[in-house]
C-alpha positions, 0 to 999 in steps of 0.5 A: 565508460565503465559502469558498476553493476550487479545485474542488467535486466532488458523489458518494457519499461514504464514509470512516473518519474515525478510527484505530481500536483495534478492530474493533468501533469501527470503525461508529462513524468510518464517515462515508456521504453517499449525497449530497455535496459535496467542495471542494477547495483545490489539493492539500488537501481545504477540507471534505465536507458533504453537498450540501444544506449545503454547496451554498451554498458555491458559487460557480458549480454549473455547474463542480461536477463531478459523480459522482453515480451513483459512490461516491468512497473515499480513495485506496487505500494499498498497504503492499508491492508491488515493481514490477520484479515486474510484468513476472513476475506469475503465475510457475508453481509454485514456492513462496518460496525457489524462486521468487525463484531461478526467477523473480525474481532473472533479471527484476531483473537488468535494471534496471541499465539506465535505459532499461527502469527508465523503461518498467517505472516508467510501466507501473507507475505505470499499473497503481496508478492504473488501479487506484485505489491513489494511495499505495505502498510499492514494492521496487525492485531493487538497482540505483540506475537503478531507484529513480531511474526510479520516484520521478522518474515518480512524481514528475511524477505528484504522488503520495505514493510511499515507495521504496527499493534493495533491499539485498542482498549474500549468497545471490542470482546475484553479478549482484545483489550488493554489497558493505555499503560500495556498498550503504550508499554508494548508498542515502545518495546515493538517501536525499539526492536523493528523501527528502522531495523533494516526497511522496515518502519513502525507505524502507530495504530489505534484501531479507530477512535471508537475503540480509543479513550482519551488515555489510550489517545494520550499515550499514542501521542507520548509515544509519536512525541518520543519517536517522531520519524514512526508512521501513525496508520488508523480510519476516518470516516468509513462508515455514517453510524461509525461517524455518528459514533465517534460525535457521541463518544468525543462531543468535545470535539469538532468532528471524527479527524478533530479527535486524532488532530487535537492529540497531535496524531494529523502529520506527513507521516500519518495516513488515515483509511477511507476519508469517504466522509470529511466535510470541507474542513477535515479535507483543509486539516489533512491538506496543512497537517501534510497528513495522507488517505488511502483510497480502498474501493474494493472495501467500501463497495464490499462493506457498503460504506460509499464513493470515494471523492478522487476529485476532491482530494486533487483539488484539496491537495491531499496525498493519497494511495490506493490500498485494498483494505484486505478482509474488507477488501476483496483482493490482493490484486492492486491491478484489480482494486484499480480495476476498482476505482474507475468504476469508483470514478465513474459513479462520480462522473470522474474518470480516472486513467490508466497513467493517474492508477499506476501512479497512485499504487507506485509513486503516488502512495510512495509519496503518500507513505513518506517513501517517494525519495526512497521507491515508487519508480526507476530512478536512480539510486532507489531501491530495486523494488519491481512487478514484471507484468505479462499482460496477455495471460488469457486470449482474452486478454491477448485479444485486447492487448493486440489490438490496443493503440498504445500503452494508455490503453494498454495499461488501462486493460491491464488495470481493468481485466488484470489480476494476478495471473498477469505477475511474470515476478516480483522483485525486492531490493534488487532480487527476484522474491516470487516468478510464475515460471522461469520463461528468462532466456538470454539477451 
């Protein structure tokens, strides 16, 4: 039997092969192959099977890339992150609204400069890749230059990235506000330039309701009607003070989510970050419209915003992915983010199992972004984005990995003790774009 492939990779593999409606279904779709063979054809996955079942397909075994001793999982999907805030991560002492004024807005003012935007885009993408994140939904700033720089850098790497220019016309410093018409024109130009260019996609990005006038939201609605396959990316119900502010700004609306919903900004490709303080009607609206939420545990804990209710999210049937939310979030590492998500669950008597956690970071996140037909698992025909994990990079990890009884415990130890040191290599579109060191040997 002849199979066309350009790259053969040997190692241990773990993925979830199908989207699920309840966490109880996850073990049925979990696939762990201790000694597996992944075949790629350019940027696409040809097959994943056991080494024994697939080695006869190899034309030359000496060309196999050998990652034995490592665990290979689909690339991590970050469903909410701010790239300009990279340089003010770990800013001390404030909750959301004060934090924006004191730290975020001054830092974002620099991104009118193409050179600064280019430097920070390169640094940001390196941080993603060195932490195993291969797809992200990203906030820029109000400046078009910030988005041009990010998309240019991601395009050179072949990354699947969704991003957008912040749209903001009130309740922010003058140096970061724009008119609704300016916001519309600049966003439209960026969509025409970047949306569906290679693996890049555009997200309409009103920062959040308090910085959006009704006129601006009307322009966002107009753009969504003109470009219906774009994404919508914003914040929702992160902080109690923020929610009260929205009620005072939009007294004729039935709550925070209703502001977006009445402008027809909910839907299949709409992603709302945080969603900590939702009422039942808002959960029901998210479900009915097919909208998704981003769970950002390190950010929610760091800013004291509250605890996301993962149990309710499942019960309401709302799509959900993980977000690092740098720079309120305190790490680019999805492993550390999953560890914090476990603690958030524990505080609410919800036991986040490793199988579920890795689902949210891979195929579940892909589903939240409406990309599950393209990324998130090792299904044949999907795009070849994956991360090679070294599960034992410290003496403590080596001890715990050695005495872990099964893959579930090994995954849980990874998400509890793991960080960027555990990333051995990151592959994007069938190419290794980051690696810790050259250790591969012939099979």
